[in-house]
N, C-alpha and C positions, 0 to 999 in steps of 0.2 A: 453101654456098648461093650461088646466083647471083641477086642482087637485081635488080629491074626498073629501079632507078635507083641512082645512087651514094649511099652512106651519108654523111651529113654528120657530121663528128666533133663531139663535145661540147666547148664551151669549158671549159678546165681550171677556171676560177674557179667555174663553175656545176655541173660534173659531178663534181668531186673533193672529197674531204673534207679539212678542215684537220686538222693533226696533233693539235690539242687534242681534236677530236671523236673521232679515232681512239683517243686515250687513254681517253676516256669509254666508248667501245664495248668496249674491252678489259677493263674492269672486270667481274669475274665469270666470265671465261673461265678454264677450267682444262684440264689435260691436257698432252700433249707439245707441242713447239714447232710441229710440222707441223699438228696439229689446231687449235692456237691461231691459227695464221696463216690457215688456211682459214676458221675461224669468223669471224675479223675481216674477211676479204675478203667473205664472204657478207653480213655485217651492213652493210658499207660499200655494197654493191650496192643494198641496200634504199633508200638515200638518193639514188640517181641518177634523174634525169628525162631523157627523150629529146627532142631536137629533130629528130625523124624522123617520117615517115609511119607512122601506127599500123599499117597493113596489113603493112609490112615487119617490124615488131617481132613482130607476132602470127604472121606466117609462120614466123619462127624458132622461136617457141613450139611451133607445130604440128610443125615439123621435129624438135625435140628430143624431144617426147613420142612421136612415131611411132617414132623410133629406139629408144626405151626399150620399145617393144612395145605402147603404148596405142593404142586406137581413138578417133579424134576424133569426138564426137557432134555432130549438127547443132545450131545455135544461131541464134535470130532476132536476137540482139544481136551485131553485128560485132566488138565489143570484149570478148567473153566466149568463153572456150574451156573446154570440159569434155570429160573422157574417160570411157570405160567402165571398169568394174572390171577389175583385173588381179591375178591370183594371183602373188605374188612367189616362191613355191616350187613344187615339183612339184604339178601339178594333181590328182594322186591323193591328196594329203595332205588329210585332213579335220580332223585335230587339229594345231594349231600353224601352220596356213597363214595367211599374211598377205595380205589383199586391200586393194588401194589404188586410188584414183582421184585425178585432179588437176583443179583449177579455176584458170584464169588470167583475171584481170580487169584490163582497161585503162581508164584514165580520161584524158580530154583536159582539161588545166588551162586556166584563163582566159588564161594567158600564152602559150598555144599549144603548150606542151610536153606530153609524154605520159608517164604513169607506169604501171608494171606491178606487179601484186601476184599472187603465186602461192600456192596452198594445196594441202595434201595431206590427203586423208581416208582413214583406214585403220582396220582392225579385224582381230582374230585369231579365226579360227574354231576351234570345239572339236568339230566333227562336222558332221553333216547332218541335216535333217529326214527324216521317214519317206518312203520311196519312194511315188510316187503315179501314177495312171494317166495316160498321155499323151493318152488319148481317152476320152470318156464311154462309148463303145461298144466291145464286143469285136470281134475280127476275125471277119467273117462266115464265112470258110472254116475257120479253126482253132478259133474260139471262145475264143481266148486274148486277154486284154486286155493290151496292151503297157504296161510300167511304165518310169518313168524315176526315176533317183535323186533324192533330195531336194536342197533348196537348202542352201548353206552356213549353218551355225548358229552364232550367237554371242549370249551373254546380255549382253555389254557393249556400251555405245554406241560407235559409231565416233568416233575422235578426229580433230579438225580442227586442223591446225597450219600456220603460215606456212612455206612451202617456200623458204627463203632460198637453198638450194643450187641449186634450179632457176632462181631469179632471177639468180644469179651466172652460171650457164652461158649463159643467154639473153644477158646483158650481154656476156659474153666473145665471143660470136659476132656480135652486132649491132655492137659497137664495140670491137674488139680494142685500139685505142690507149688508150681510157679504162680498160679492164681492166688494161692494162700499167701505166698511171700509178698506178692504185690499188695494184697489187702493189708498185710501187716505194715508195709512201708507207708501206705496211704494213711492208715489209722494213726501211725506214729507221727506222721507229718501234721495231720489235722489236730492231733492232741497238742503238739508243740505250738502250733499256730494259735489254738484256743488259749493255751497257757500264757503265751506272750501277749495276746490281746487283752486278757484279763489283768495281767500285770501292768500293762500300759494304762489301762483304764483306772486301776487303783492308784497309780502314781499321779495321773492327771487329777483325780478327785482330791488327793492329799494336797496338791499344790494350789487348789482353788481356795 
């Protein structure tokens, strides 16, 4: 991205998380080390506020979503970004296809900083509604009434979740130095946790 003006970097004391908070965020995370690391980075990004022009941050949000194939819909709110629905699998699939759209909301804080929150709305289709005429009248020449296939059908309500992965990608592009510092903090914390666990395991084995 070529920003219209230089990005000012976040002061470490305000943009980065203390190790204690990283430890609290880590509670409840399960899975392999790579997944654990990524989850922790994404949770950390949710606590970052920007001292940058809001339009620069939202421009990056537009950029990321367009790269993922989403169409950005018009909005009267300059701090609100919404996309059209996108089918995640083959468009010909009626059963088991996942449809998603995104909402990104920005807020200017009293201290002049800017925070960003992203959400993902998704649902799984189980088929389509019945085909219906594309026009109330038949073709005057052929007498045939054109039909179009039905809309995606799902009996379940769409699920709305906080999209921390999208927030992390936006942060990584807007302020790479802050993202790098967060990665360093997370890696240091996980290394210390691994060392402590290995030490505790060795002590337990020696006592048996």
